ZAMARGU-4260 file (C-alpha; in steps of 0.2 Angstrom, whole numbers, plus 5000, padded with zeros to 4 digits):
<rodrens>
0) 4777/4903/4804 | 4766/4916/4813 | 4774/4911/4830 | 4791/4913/4823 | 4787/4930/4816
5) 4781/4935/4833 | 4796/4929/4841 | 4807/4939/4828 | 4797/4955/4831 | 4799/4953/4850
10) 4818/4949/4849 | 4820/4964/4837 | 4810/4976/4849 | 4821/4970/4864 | 4837/4974/4855
15) 4830/4991/4850 | 4825/4994/4869 | 4842/4988/4875 | 4852/4999/4862 | 4841/5014/4866
20) 4844/5011/4885 | 4862/5013/4882 | 4860/5027/4869 | 4866/5045/4869 | 4849/5052/4875
25) 4849/5041/4890 | 4867/5047/4895 | 4860/5065/4892 | 4845/5061/4904 | 4857/5054/4917
30) 4868/5070/4917 | 4883/5062/4908 | 4884/5075/4896 | 4902/5073/4889 | 4899/5054/4888
35) 4884/5058/4877 | 4894/5070/4867 | 4907/5057/4864 | 4895/5043/4859 | 4884/5054/4848
40) 4900/5062/4839 | 4906/5044/4835 | 4890/5039/4827 | 4888/5055/4817 | 4906/5053/4811
45) 4899/5038/4802 | 4883/5045/4797 | 4878/5063/4799 | 4859/5062/4796 | 4855/5052/4812
50) 4843/5064/4819 | 4841/5057/4836 | 4860/5058/4838 | 4860/5076/4832 | 4847/5081/4845
55) 4856/5072/4859 | 4872/5080/4854 | 4864/5097/4853 | 4856/5094/4871 | 4871/5087/4879
60) 4882/5102/4872 | 4870/5115/4878 | 4868/5107/4896 | 4887/5103/4897 | 4892/5121/4894
65) 4878/5128/4905 | 4884/5117/4919 | 4902/5122/4917 | 4898/5141/4915 | 4888/5140/4931
70) 4902/5132/4940 | 4915/5145/4933 | 4903/5159/4939 | 4902/5152/4957 | 4922/5149/4958
75) 4924/5168/4953 | 4912/5174/4965 | 4920/5163/4979 | 4935/5173/4975 | 4948/5160/4982
80) 4965/5162/4972 | 4967/5143/4972 | 4951/5142/4961 | 4960/5148/4945 | 4967/5131/4943
85) 4950/5124/4943 | 4944/5138/4931 | 4958/5134/4919 | 4953/5116/4918 | 4935/5120/4915
90) 4938/5132/4901 | 4950/5120/4894 | 4936/5106/4895 | 4924/5118/4886 | 4936/5122/4872
95) 4940/5103/4870 | 4922/5100/4869 | 4918/5112/4855 | 4933/5106/4846 | 4926/5089/4846
100) 4910/5095/4838 | 4916/5108/4826 | 4922/5095/4812 | 4904/5088/4812 | 4895/5105/4808
105) 4884/5109/4801 | 4872/5096/4807 | 4854/5096/4800 | 4838/5091/4809 | 4829/5080/4796
110) 4811/5082/4803 | 4811/5101/4801 | 4825/5105/4790 | 4833/5117/4802 | 4852/5117/4807
115) 4856/5112/4824 | 4863/5126/4835 | 4880/5124/4843 | 4887/5141/4851 | 4906/5141/4846
120) 4916/5153/4858 | 4934/5158/4857 | 4940/5154/4875 | 4958/5158/4872 | 4958/5174/4882
125) 4949/5165/4897 | 4961/5150/4896 | 4976/5161/4896 | 4970/5173/4910 | 4966/5158/4921
130) 4982/5150/4917 | 4992/5165/4922 | 4983/5168/4938 | 4984/5149/4943 | 5003/5150/4940
135) 5005/5166/4950 | 4995/5158/4965 | 5004/5142/4965 | 5022/5150/4963 | 5018/5163/4978
140) 5010/5150/4989 | 5025/5138/4985 | 5037/5151/4990 | 5028/5155/5006 | 5028/5137/5011
145) 5046/5136/5008 | 5050/5151/5019 | 5043/5140/5034 | 5058/5129/5033 | 5047/5114/5038
150) 5049/5098/5029 | 5031/5094/5027 | 5027/5111/5020 | 5042/5110/5008 | 5034/5094/5000
155) 5018/5103/4998 | 5028/5118/4990 | 5036/5105/4978 | 5018/5100/4972 | 5013/5118/4970
160) 5029/5124/4961 | 5028/5109/4949 | 5010/5114/4944 | 5018/5130/4939 | 5031/5122/4928
165) 5018/5112/4920 | 5010/5128/4915 | 5026/5138/4911 | 5042/5128/4910 | 5053/5143/4911
170) 5042/5153/4924 | 5054/5165/4933 | 5067/5155/4944 | 5055/5140/4944 | 5068/5127/4943
175) 5078/5134/4958 | 5063/5135/4968 | 5059/5116/4964 | 5076/5111/4968 | 5075/5120/4985
180) 5059/5112/4989 | 5066/5095/4985 | 5081/5098/4995 | 5072/5104/5010 | 5058/5091/5009
185) 5069/5076/5007 | 5073/5065/5023 | 5091/5058/5023 | 5095/5042/5031 | 5113/5037/5037
190) 5116/5018/5038 | 5131/5015/5050 | 5138/5003/5062 | 5144/5004/5080 | 5154/4992/5090
195) 5150/4994/5109 | 5158/4977/5114 | 5176/4983/5116 | 5181/4968/5105 | 5191/4973/5090
200) 5184/4968/5073 | 5193/4963/5057 | 5201/4977/5047 | 5188/4984/5034 | 5174/4975/5043
205) 5163/4990/5045 | 5166/4995/5026 | 5161/4978/5021 | 5145/4977/5032 | 5139/4994/5027
210) 5143/4990/5009 | 5124/4987/5006 | 5115/4993/4990 | 5100/5003/4998 | 5096/5014/4982
215) 5081/5003/4978 | 5074/5009/4994 | 5075/5027/4990 | 5058/5035/4988 | 5052/5053/4982
220) 5056/5061/4999 | 5068/5047/5007 | 5086/5045/5002 | 5097/5031/5011 | 5116/5033/5011
225) 5130/5021/5018 | 5144/5034/5017 | 5142/5050/5027 | 5141/5066/5017 | 5146/5081/5028
230) 5134/5092/5017 | 5119/5082/5022 | 5109/5084/5038 | 5103/5066/5042 | 5086/5066/5049
235) 5088/5047/5053 | 5101/5035/5057 | 5099/5016/5055 | 5112/5009/5067 | 5119/4992/5067
240) 5123/4991/5086 | 5135/4977/5090 | 5132/4971/5107 | 5139/4954/5107 | 5155/4947/5098
245) 5160/4930/5102 | 5173/4917/5094 | 5172/4901/5103 | 5188/4892/5107 | 5194/4879/5094
250) 5187/4862/5098 | 5194/4845/5093 | 5184/4829/5098 | 5189/4811/5093 | 5176/4798/5090
255) 5179/4779/5090 | 5165/4769/5082 | 5162/4753/5071 | 5153/4751/5056 | 5146/4734/5049
260) 5138/4727/5034 | 5130/4710/5029 | 5138/4704/5012 | 5136/4689/5001 | 5147/4674/5005
265) 5144/4661/4992 | 5130/4648/4992 | 5124/4633/5002 | 5117/4617/4994 | 5102/4607/5000
270) 5106/4589/5003 | 5095/4574/5004 | 5096/4561/5018 | 5110/4552/5008 | 5120/4568/5008
275) 5117/4571/4989 | 5114/4588/4982 | 5095/4590/4979 | 5088/4594/4962 | 5073/4604/4956
280) 5060/4597/4944 | 5072/4603/4929 | 5087/4595/4936 | 5096/4610/4944 | 5105/4610/4960
285) 5094/4618/4974 | 5104/4631/4983 | 5103/4647/4994 | 5114/4662/4996 | 5126/4663/5011
290) 5129/4680/5020 | 5142/4686/5032 | 5145/4702/5042 | 5160/4712/5039 | 5166/4726/5051
295) 5178/4741/5051 | 5184/4751/5066 | 5184/4770/5063 | 5193/4784/5072 | 5186/4801/5067
300) 5192/4818/5072 | 5180/4832/5073 | 5187/4850/5072 | 5174/4864/5077 | 5174/4882/5079
305) 5159/4895/5080 | 5158/4914/5079 | 5142/4924/5085 | 5139/4943/5081 | 5123/4949/5090
310) 5115/4966/5094 | 5101/4977/5088 | 5096/4987/5072 | 5091/5004/5079 | 5081/5017/5069
315) 5085/5034/5077 | 5076/5050/5073 | 5090/5063/5074 | 5079/5078/5076 | 5070/5071/5091
320) 5084/5060/5097 | 5070/5046/5099 | 5072/5028/5095 | 5059/5025/5082 | 5061/5006/5081
325) 5073/4992/5086 | 5075/4974/5079 | 5086/4961/5086 | 5100/4954/5075 | 5111/4939/5077
330) 5121/4929/5065 | 5133/4914/5068 | 5146/4906/5057 | 5152/4888/5060 | 5168/4879/5055
335) 5168/4861/5054 | 5180/4848/5047 | 5180/4829/5049 | 5194/4817/5045 | 5196/4799/5049
340) 5206/4783/5049 | 5200/4765/5048 | 5206/4748/5053 | 5197/4733/5046 | 5187/4729/5030
345) 5185/4745/5022 | 5169/4738/5012 | 5160/4739/5028 | 5160/4758/5028 | 5147/4770/5022
350) 5150/4781/5008 | 5150/4797/5018 | 5163/4788/5031 | 5174/4783/5017 | 5175/4800/5010
355) 5183/4806/5027 | 5198/4793/5025 | 5215/4800/5020 | 5211/4817/5025 | 5221/4825/5038
360) 5216/4838/5051 | 5217/4856/5044 | 5222/4873/5052 | 5208/4882/5061 | 5202/4898/5053
365) 5208/4914/5063 | 5195/4923/5074 | 5195/4937/5061 | 5191/4926/5047 | 5177/4918/5057
370) 5170/4936/5061 | 5171/4942/5044 | 5161/4928/5037 | 5148/4930/5051 | 5147/4949/5045
375) 5142/4943/5028 | 5128/4932/5035 | 5123/4948/5046 | 5124/4959/5031 | 5110/4949/5021
380) 5100/4949/5037 | 5101/4967/5040 | 5096/4971/5022 | 5081/4961/5024 | 5076/4970/5039
385) 5078/4987/5032 | 5068/4982/5017 | 5054/4975/5028 | 5054/4991/5038 | 5055/5003/5023
390) 5038/5011/5028 | 5044/5016/5046 | 5053/5032/5040 | 5046/5047/5031
</rodrens>
């Protein structure tokens, strides 16, 4: 019994130590003041007379506010105009901190009967001032960046101006400035085709090839278009550069071959030396199955035609006139048709051979039809390449 009590006491002590290690005061000691405030506040909401939590909350509150005040003073002394956004965030944090504590007040320290001290300050004027100055700075800096007419700066300007809109949705002409930054910072990509072979392509071939949905590739600063817009300056062109267009001549080949099969052909009986049919132990005739080989001669006509389109998929920077990247592309389309006639026992034929019987040779597709279908294959290939290379452009 004594051993059990000692074990229970030790276990309780271990749990107590573990809890205290994760307690509010330890968070204060680690400088994690707002975490300590959150934890102590949760506990005091359930029971306000927990003295350890009251003391931890008071220490954390004082230390957190002191740390933030020192940081604000440093930022003010530094005098950089982009510090106003940081100052605004710190004042907002201090205000949120005291709003968390205010519903718990007053809090009493049981051991000495005193009321724990929490300084409550009206931060409204400081928050508004910092907010206004931050908005003024971001707006002015954004406009200056836009005046450079550089794409990279326009993207920075967009971020600066959007911060202004978060502060004041209707600040001056903020929407116009944001739209200007977005337009200037966006790179447009034109997807087009060029036939350098001198061989005519089917009507509407280019329209079909460039009818690729690229909208899923669009990013914040990158827009793909398959129809040229005269109002856009295209920073990049993705060019389907046709360098090979070939439709092979129509080919007809005739094949003569024979197919055979071994099939059942009745039974043979075992005879004794007297010429009588032999019997088994049950009195049944002893026999074995006979087989024969049947054959059939086949004349098969094989029609064949092939089309090939090859070239490169080129990524061109229109501003520098440089080739950014190139990928080889090639697509093929085959037309095949097989028909056959047979002479002999049709039962000798394989199922796939019998399927060709009775069929007559068909007209060959035109070269344009072959190229059009090849273009459909090429279209899927090009879409995959563009998707895999989506990180190439910016």
